[in-house]
C-alpha positions in Angstrom: -11.4 0.2 0.0 -9.6 0.2 3.3 -7.4 -2.2 5.3 -9.4 -5.0 6.9 -9.3 -5.3 10.7 -8.5 -9.0 10.5 -5.4 -8.3 8.3 -4.2 -5.6 10.8 -4.7 -8.0 13.7 -2.7 -10.7 11.8 0.1 -8.2 11.4 0.0 -7.4 15.1 0.2 -11.1 16.0 3.1 -11.7 13.6 5.2 -8.8 14.8 4.5 -9.3 18.5 5.9 -12.8 18.3 9.1 -11.9 16.4 12.5 -11.9 17.9 13.6 -9.1 15.6 11.6 -6.8 13.2 13.4 -5.8 10.0 11.8 -2.7 8.3 12.7 -2.4 4.6 11.7 0.2 1.9 12.3 0.5 -1.8 15.6 1.7 -3.3 16.0 5.4 -4.0 13.6 6.2 -1.2 11.1 9.1 -1.6 9.2 10.8 1.2 6.5 8.1 1.4 8.9 5.2 1.5 11.2 6.9 4.1 8.3 8.2 6.2 6.6 4.8 6.3 9.9 3.0 7.1 10.9 5.3 9.9 7.4 6.1 11.3 6.2 2.5 11.4 9.6 1.3 12.7 9.5 3.7 15.6 5.9 2.8 16.2 6.9 -0.9 16.6 9.6 0.1 19.0 7.0 2.0 21.0 4.6 -1.0 21.0 7.2 -3.7 21.7 10.2 -2.2 23.5 11.8 -5.6 24.1 11.9 -6.5 20.3 14.8 -5.0 18.4 13.8 -3.0 15.3 16.1 -2.1 12.4 15.7 0.1 9.4 17.0 -1.0 5.9 17.3 0.5 2.4 19.8 -0.4 -0.3 20.3 3.4 -0.9 21.1 6.2 1.6 18.4 8.6 2.7 18.5 11.7 0.4 19.6 14.9 2.1 16.1 16.3 1.8 14.8 13.7 4.2 17.6 13.7 6.7 15.5 15.9 9.0 13.3 12.9 9.7 13.6 11.4 13.2 15.6 8.1 12.9 17.0 8.8 9.4 20.6 8.3 10.6 19.7 4.7 11.7 19.0 3.5 8.2 21.4 0.8 7.0 21.9 -1.4 4.0 20.6 -4.9 3.4 20.1 -6.9 6.6 21.8 -10.0 7.8 18.9 -12.4 8.6 18.5 -15.1 11.3 15.8 -17.3 12.6 13.0 -15.5 14.5 13.1 -12.4 12.2 10.0 -10.9 10.7 10.3 -8.4 7.8 8.0 -5.5 7.0 8.2 -4.0 3.5 7.0 -0.5 2.9 5.9 1.1 -0.4 7.2 -1.9 -2.4 5.0 -3.3 -5.1 7.4 -6.2 -5.8 10.7 -7.6 -4.5 13.0 -6.2 -7.2 12.2 -2.7 -6.0 14.2 -3.3 -2.9 17.2 -4.3 -5.0 17.7 -7.1 -2.5 15.9 -9.8 -4.4 19.0 -11.4 -5.8 21.4 -11.0 -2.9 18.9 -11.9 -0.1 16.3 -14.3 -1.6 15.4 -15.5 1.9 13.6 -12.2 2.4 11.1 -13.1 -0.3 10.8 -16.9 -0.6 8.8 -17.5 2.5 11.7 -18.5 4.7 11.1 -15.3 6.8 7.5 -14.3 7.6 6.8 -10.8 6.1 4.3 -8.0 6.0 3.7 -5.8 3.0 2.3 -2.3 3.5 1.7 -0.6 0.1 -0.7 1.5 -2.0 0.4 0.5 -5.5 -2.2 -1.3 -7.6 0.6 -3.4 -9.3 1.5 -5.0 -5.9 2.4 -8.7 -6.5 1.3 -9.7 -2.9 4.7 -11.3 -2.2 4.4 -11.3 1.6 2.8 -13.5 4.3 0.4 -10.7 5.3 -0.7 -8.0 2.9 -1.9 -4.5 4.0 -2.4 -3.1 0.5 -4.9 -0.5 -0.4 -4.6 1.0 -3.9 -7.2 3.7 -3.1 -4.8 5.2 -0.6 -2.7 8.2 -1.7 0.3 6.9 0.2 1.6 4.0 2.2 1.8 6.4 5.2 -2.0 6.9 5.0 -2.4 3.1 5.3 -0.3 3.1 8.4 -2.5 5.7 10.0 -5.5 3.6 9.2 -4.0 0.6 10.9 -3.0 2.7 13.9 -6.6 3.9 14.3 -8.1 0.4 13.8 -5.9 -1.1 16.5 -6.1 2.0 18.7 -2.3 2.5 18.9 -0.8 5.8 20.0 1.2 8.2 17.8 4.1 10.3 19.1 5.1 13.6 17.5 8.2 12.0 15.9 6.1 9.1 14.4 3.4 11.5 13.2 6.0 13.8 11.5 7.4 10.8 9.5 4.0 9.7 8.4 2.8 13.2 7.5 6.0 13.6 5.3 4.8 10.6 3.3 1.3 11.9 2.9 2.6 15.4 1.8 5.2 14.1 -0.7 2.9 11.6 -2.4 0.2 14.2 -2.8 2.6 17.0 -3.9 1.8 19.1 -0.8 -1.9 18.2 -1.1 -2.0 19.5 -4.7 -2.2 16.3 -6.7 -5.5 14.8 -7.8 -5.1 11.9 -5.3 -5.8 14.3 -2.5 -9.1 13.0 -1.3 -11.2 13.8 1.7 -9.6 10.8 3.5 -6.2 12.4 2.9 -7.3 15.6 4.7 -8.7 13.6 7.6 -5.4 11.8 7.8 -3.5 15.1 7.8 -5.7 16.4 10.6 -5.2 13.2 12.6 -1.4 13.5 12.3 -1.4 17.2 13.2 -3.4 16.5 16.3 -0.7 13.9 17.2 1.9 16.6 17.1 3.3 16.3 13.5 5.7 19.1 12.8 4.2 20.4 9.6 6.3 23.4 9.1 9.5 21.4 9.4 8.2 19.2 6.6 7.3 22.1 4.4 10.6 23.8 4.9 12.7 20.7 4.2 10.8 19.2 1.3 9.2 22.1 -0.5 11.3 25.2 0.4 14.8 24.0 0.4 16.9 23.2 -2.7 20.6 22.8 -3.1 22.4 24.7 -5.9 23.2 21.3 -7.5 19.5 20.4 -7.5 18.6 23.6 -9.3 21.3 23.1 -11.8 20.1 19.5 -12.5 16.5 20.7 -12.8 17.6 23.4 -15.2 19.0 20.7 -17.5 15.8 18.8 -17.3 13.8 21.8 -18.3 16.2 22.8 -21.0 15.9 19.3 -22.6 12.1 19.2 -22.8 10.9 18.0 -26.2 7.2 18.0 -27.3 6.3 14.9 -29.2 3.6 14.6 -31.9 1.8 12.2 -29.6 1.2 14.9 -27.0 4.0 14.0 -24.6 6.4 16.4 -22.8 9.7 14.4 -22.6 13.0 15.2 -21.1 16.2 13.3 -20.3 19.4 13.6 -18.3 22.5 11.5 -18.7 25.2 10.4 -16.3 27.3 13.4 -17.5 24.5 15.8 -16.4 24.7 14.4 -12.9 28.4 14.8 -12.8 28.4 18.3 -14.3 25.9 19.6 -11.9 27.3 17.8 -8.9 23.8 16.3 -8.1 23.1 12.7 -7.1 20.2 10.6 -8.4 17.9 11.5 -5.5 18.0 15.2 -6.4 16.0 14.5 -9.6 12.9 13.9 -7.5 10.3 16.6 -8.1 11.6 17.8 -11.5 9.0 15.9 -13.4 6.2 18.0 -11.8 7.5 21.0 -13.7 7.7 19.0 -17.0 4.1 17.9 -16.3 3.1 21.5 -16.1 3.4 22.0 -19.9 -0.2 22.8 -20.9 -2.1 20.6 -23.3 0.1 17.5 -22.9 -1.3 14.0 -22.6 1.6 12.8 -20.4 5.1 13.8 -19.3 8.2 11.6 -18.9 11.7 12.2 -17.5 14.4 9.6 -18.5 17.6 9.4 -16.5 20.8 7.3 -16.8 22.1 5.7 -13.7 24.5 2.9 -13.2 24.0 1.2 -16.6 20.2 1.5 -16.5 17.7 4.0 -17.7 14.9 5.0 -15.3 11.7 6.5 -16.6 9.2 8.5 -14.5 5.8 9.2 -16.0 3.0 11.6 -15.0 -0.3 12.7 -16.4 -3.1 15.2 -15.4 -5.7 13.6 -17.7 -8.4 11.1 -16.7 -8.2 9.2 -20.0 -4.5 8.4 -19.8 -3.1 5.5 -17.7 0.6 5.9 -17.4 0.9 2.8 -15.3 -0.1 0.8 -18.4 2.6 2.7 -20.4 5.2 1.8 -17.7 4.0 -1.8 -17.8 5.3 -2.2 -21.4 8.8 -1.8 -19.8 8.0 -4.1 -16.9 7.3 -1.1 -14.7 4.2 0.0 -12.8 2.6 2.5 -10.5 -0.6 4.4 -10.5 -2.8 5.7 -13.4 -1.4 9.2 -13.0 2.1 8.5 -11.7 4.3 5.5 -12.7 7.8 4.5 -13.5 10.1 1.8 -14.9 13.7 0.8 -15.2 15.5 -0.9 -18.1 19.1 -1.8 -18.7 20.9 0.4 -21.2 21.8 4.0 -21.8 20.4 7.1 -23.5 21.3 8.1 -27.0 20.0 11.5 -28.4 18.2 11.3 -31.7 17.3 14.1 -34.2 15.2 13.5 -37.3 15.0 15.8 -40.3 12.4 16.3 -43.0 12.0 18.6 -46.0 8.7 20.5 -46.3 7.2 22.3 -49.3 8.1 26.0 -49.2 5.2 28.4 -49.1 5.1 31.3 -51.6 7.6 34.0 -50.7 9.7 31.8 -48.5 12.9 29.8 -49.0 12.8 26.0 -48.6 14.4 25.1 -45.2 15.0 21.9 -43.4 13.0 21.6 -40.1 13.5 19.3 -37.1 10.9 16.7 -36.6 10.9 15.3 -33.0 10.8 11.5 -32.5 
């Protein structure tokens, strides 16, 4: 599956006639969301220099991604007006922007919109949909559109887009790293993407607070009888380590490294809600279906959800029959 030429042409027509282009990504932006937001936004500026382009996210860019060109330009929810056109990046549904209640006009058809996304759970909430669930990242889709419409890439744009490809494939290590991904990487490198800057910022730099938070995640790992490796961090863990929510990104990959597990999950408290991130390495497990039971979604091997509430530790005890020569002792049975 790939983006249809007619859909790409429809996007070009819609944007070229706009008075302003508002680029929006999901809350708690990761590398793919930020890379798509900034890369595509700068691309639009390059294509239509007379049309103002703005960048919006309800949350600040994480420190790890502040090396990206244009990152300092990202602002909160936009003030809309007639003539606007909105482009949503890496958003499967309106609530992921956290603007759906405060800015309903962004989603009710009042303002024409384009959705660029790679999640199979996408609700197709825009006027034009450039959605490809076979793509490893939203940035990969943007490169496909660029090539179909024969647009040019600058080194800054290519660097943003390569960041999204790298982060959503775990540095080309995840199972979603297809031959198309390698071709996309080669295309972006030819366009001048600064690969080493991405590697250094994303994979070889970690604040002390990040390492302390990840230490708590690893310390709290519990193995369930159902074959899950599960960990959790509470608001108090963020405060004690001095880490913000964005610094939890990446910790689940280490939890997912426990051999023999069917799936892994990291739960985190944040602002009266509990966010869950799910991963699996197995072909017979669909974590997006698991996330769906909590109104979440994602991909078969990587998904997430958010529910209102807080975490409460639980320990169960059981008494086992003593074996000959040993004393009867209580043992912990994990939930």
